[in-house]
C-alpha positions as CSV (number, residue, x, y, z in Angstrom):
1,M,12.9,-14.3,-36.2
2,P,12.7,-16.0,-32.8
3,A,9.5,-15.6,-30.8
4,M,9.8,-13.1,-28.0
5,P,9.0,-14.5,-24.5
6,E,5.7,-13.1,-23.2
7,S,7.2,-12.0,-19.9
8,T,10.5,-12.6,-18.1
9,E,8.9,-11.4,-14.8
10,P,8.1,-14.1,-12.3
11,D,4.5,-14.6,-11.3
12,I,4.3,-13.8,-7.6
13,Y,0.5,-13.5,-7.3
14,P,-1.4,-14.2,-5.1
15,A,0.8,-12.5,-2.6
16,L,0.6,-10.9,0.9
17,L,2.2,-7.5,0.3
18,H,3.6,-5.1,3.0
19,F,3.5,-1.3,2.7
20,S,4.6,1.7,4.7
21,V,2.5,4.8,4.2
22,I,4.0,8.2,5.1
23,A,1.4,10.9,5.7
24,E,1.1,14.4,7.2
25,A,0.8,13.9,11.0
26,S,-1.8,16.7,11.1
27,R,-4.2,14.6,9.0
28,D,-6.3,11.7,10.2
29,I,-5.9,9.1,7.4
30,S,-7.4,6.1,9.3
31,A,-10.7,6.2,7.4
32,G,-8.9,6.4,4.1
33,L,-6.6,3.5,5.0
34,A,-9.6,1.4,6.1
35,A,-11.5,2.1,2.8
36,A,-8.4,1.3,0.7
37,L,-7.9,-2.0,2.6
38,A,-11.6,-3.0,2.6
39,G,-12.1,-6.5,1.1
40,R,-8.4,-7.0,0.5
41,G,-7.6,-9.7,3.1
42,A,-5.7,-7.4,5.4
43,G,-4.2,-9.5,8.2
44,A,-4.3,-6.8,10.8
45,P,-5.3,-3.1,11.0
46,P,-2.7,-0.6,10.0
47,Q,0.0,-0.2,12.7
48,P,1.5,3.2,13.5
49,G,5.2,3.4,12.9
50,P,7.8,6.0,13.9
51,A,7.0,9.7,13.3
52,S,9.5,12.0,11.7
53,R,12.0,13.7,13.9
54,S,10.2,17.0,13.5
55,G,6.8,15.4,14.1
56,R,5.5,16.6,10.8
57,Y,5.0,13.1,9.2
58,A,3.5,9.9,10.6
59,T,4.2,6.4,9.3
60,F,1.7,3.5,9.1
61,R,2.6,-0.1,8.3
62,L,0.1,-2.4,6.7
63,S,-0.3,-5.6,4.8
64,A,-2.8,-6.7,2.2
65,Q,-3.5,-9.8,0.0
66,C,-3.5,-9.1,-3.7
67,A,-4.5,-11.8,-6.2
68,T,-3.2,-10.1,-9.3
69,R,-0.9,-7.3,-10.5
70,G,-4.1,-5.3,-11.3
71,E,-5.2,-5.6,-7.7
72,H,-1.7,-4.5,-6.5
73,A,-1.8,-1.5,-8.8
74,S,-5.4,-0.6,-7.7
75,L,-4.4,-0.8,-4.0
76,L,-1.3,1.4,-4.6
77,A,-3.4,4.0,-6.4
78,A,-6.0,4.0,-3.6
79,L,-3.4,4.5,-0.9
80,K,-1.6,7.3,-2.8
81,N,-4.9,9.1,-3.3
82,I,-5.8,9.4,0.4
83,P,-5.6,13.1,1.3
84,G,-2.5,13.7,3.4
85,V,-0.5,10.8,2.1
86,K,2.9,11.8,0.8
87,M,4.5,8.5,0.0
88,V,3.7,4.7,-0.2
89,V,6.7,2.4,0.0
């Protein structure tokens, strides 16, 4: 039987990754974003993006350096667990 390749996925790390965080506009998530990005080589503070048409949701754009897939997964989990966050893209 031929040996299976370990992974066919390209190794992209370390990488500067870009995210959009969509949250309830009524919640202040700035402290949660700062905590999630702490020590991750963020190039700039999170930037506000467009709000939803109804004004119920706010968007923030951010970038962070991740050295491994594990760091990437950890950052995604930290962002998703901020109270008021509805989606991370």
